[in-house]
N, C-alpha and C positions, 0 to 999 in steps of 0.2 A: 671556137665558142658555142653555145648552145644557139639552137636556132630559136628565131625571134619572130620572123616572118610571117609561118603560116598559123591560123588562131589554133592547129590539134597540139600546138608545143605546150601553150597556157591550158589547155584542156587536162594534160598529159601530167603537166605539173601539179595540178590541182589534186588529181587523183592519188599520185602518188604522195601528198603532201595529207590527204585523209587516210590511207591508209597506214602511214606512219603515225599518224594520231591515234588511230582505233588500234595498233599495236602497244603505244604506250597508255592507253586508258586500260586496257587489257589486261596491264605487267606482261605482255609474252616478249619473250628474249629471242632476236633474230636467229636463226636456225643456224648454226658454223658446222660445215661437212667437217669428216676426219678425211686424212688421207691414210688410204691402207697401199701400202707397198708391197707387194708379192715379188717373192724370189725362188728361185729355183732350188736352191740351197740354204743349211741353215750358214754355211760358212761365206755364202755372198752377202748375207745380212751383216755380219763383222766387217766387211769389207765398207759397205755402205754406212754402218754406223759410226765408223772410224772418219770417212770423208766426210759425213754430218758432223762431226766433233770441230773439224777443219772451217766448217762455215760458221756464218752470222745468227744460222740458224741453229747453235746447239743446243739454245736454252731453250727450244721449243718440248712441252712436254710429250714424251713418246713414252710407247713399249712394245717389246716385244714376244710373240705367241710362238710358242715351240713345245714340243711334245716334252712328258715327265723324263724319256730318254736322256734330256738334254739340262732338264730345271730340277728332276726331283733331288732332294739331298736327306732322304730319311736313310740311314745308314743299312736298314734289311733290304727295304726297296729298290733302292737304287743300286745295289748292289747285287741283286737279281736278274735274269736272263730276260724272258720274251714277254713274261706276264705280270708288268711294273705295274698298266693301268689297273689292273684286279686287283692286284694288292693293294692300292692306293684305294680303292673302292669300299674294300672290305672295311681299312682303317676307317674310314669315314663311315661307315656305317656300324660303326663298331662290332662287329660281327664275332669276335673270338673275346669281346670282352675288351681290347685294346684299341687307344685312339691314335690318332696321329698329334702328337706335339710342336710339328712345325708347321701345321694347316690354324691351327689356335694361335699363332702368333704371324700372320699373315698382315694384321694390320701394322706392326711394327715394319717391315718395308714399307709398303705405301702410304705409311704416316712421315717416314723418312723422307721420300720423294718428296711429297705434298712440301715440307718442312722448307728442302732445297729450293722449291719453285719459287715459293713466297719469298725467300731470301735472294731471289736471283743466283743461285750457284746451279743452277741448275744443269747438268751436261747431259749431252748422248753417251748412253752406255750400252755394253754388249750384255748377250747372257750370261758370260764369265763374267762380269761386275757384277751382275745381278745374285747369282748364285755362290759367289764370292762373300756378300753382304749378307745376303739368307742364311749362311752359314755363323758368320758373324752375330746375326741377330737371332738365331733360332728360328727362321722364318722360311715358311716355302715359298719357295721363288717360282712355283709352276703355277698358283693359285694368286700371288702378290701381282703376276705379268697380265694376268686377267683383268684382276681387281683397277690395274692402271690404265686400262684402257679404257673406261669411263671418262677421264679427264684428260685423254691423251689426244695430239691434236694430227699426229702420226703415227700409225701403226705398221709393223713388219711384221711379217708373216710369209712362210711358206706357202706356192700356190695355192696348194689342197686346199688350206683353209679358207679362199675365195671360193673355190671350183665345186669343194665337195659339199652338197647340201646337208650332209649328217653331220660333217664336224663345224659347218658354218652355225648349226641349231646348236650341239654340246657347248659352243664356244661363245653362244648368242651373239653370232656378229649379224648386224643388219649392213646392210649395203643400200637399202634407198637413200638416195639423195649423198651420197657419200663419193668422194673420189677415189678412183680405184689405178694406181700406177702401178704396171707388170714389166719387170724387166725381164728381159730376153725373153718376148713373148712367143718366138718361134717354138717354145718350148712346152707352150699350153696345151698342145693337140695331145701330145703324150697324157700329159696330168689329167687331161680331162679323161682321156681313155682309160689311165687305171682307178680313176674317182668312179666309174662305173663296172669296174673288173671285179673278180673274187676268184681267189684260186683257192681248191681242197685237193687234199692227196686222195690216193686210191682208197686207202685204206678208211680214211672218213668217210668217204660213198660209202662202202660197205657194211660199216657201223651205222649208218643212217639207213641204209636198203633193210639191216637186220632189226631194225626197232618199228620201221614202215612196215615189214614182215607181219611182226608181230600185233601193233594195232589193227591191220586190214584182218588176218586170223582172231582176234577177239572182237571182231566187229565194231571197232571204237572210229566213229566217224569215217568210214569205211569210201566215200562216195569225194572226201578232202583225200584221203589217206593212199589212194589206188593210183591217180594221178602223179602223185609223188615221186611213187615206189619207180613207176614206171622208167621217169626222169632216171633215177639213180641204176634200175637196172640197165639202160641203153648208154650211160654214159661209162659204167663199169666194163 
C-alpha cells in the first residue's frame, strides 16, 4: 500500500494533485507515447502483424510505413523500375500537366480505418491488405499509411526509418518521448552503417569530374569546386 508513515508522502500527493489540476485547468491532455516497432525486413512486419491479430490488442490503431516499392498502386509508376520516387514526385508537382488520381483519394483509406476504429471493428492489417483496399477505393496506400500514423498507437517500419535521419525527416517521424522497439537488434550495426554510406559508379565519378572541370576552367566558384574535383580524381 502507499506510504503513510513519513511526511514527504503527503507533500508528494499534494504536488501531484496540483499538477493534475493545472493540466485540467489548461485543458492539456496527458501525452501518450506511440510505439515504433522496427524490423529488419518488410517480411518480418507481415509476421508481426499476423501475430498481433491473434492477441487482445488486435483492435489497437496501427500503421505500417514502407516504401513506394511495396505500396504504390499507380499503374504507370508501380510498373516502372528504380525511379518510382522521382516519378511520384513529378506527378504530385504536376510537372507534365498530369496529377495522381490515387493521391487525391488518400482520405478514402484513412476515413475507412477511422470508421472501423469508431465501430470497434478495427483489426491489425498487413501491407498487402492496405494495398488491396487502396486498389478497391482507388486511393494511395503509401500516403494513407503516413496519414494513419497521426492517430496510430503502434507504428511498424523497417529499421532505417528510425535510424536514418533523412528518412525520419521525410516521413515526419519524431521519436522524442516515444517507445522504440527494435526486433533482432543485433542487425542494427549493419543498418546504421548503410544509413551513412553511399555508393557511386566509376562512370558517375567521371561525369562529375567533367562537370567540375568545366566549372573550374570557367572560374565558377573555383575555391569550392577545385577540392571536389580533387576528390573525384583521387577516387577514379
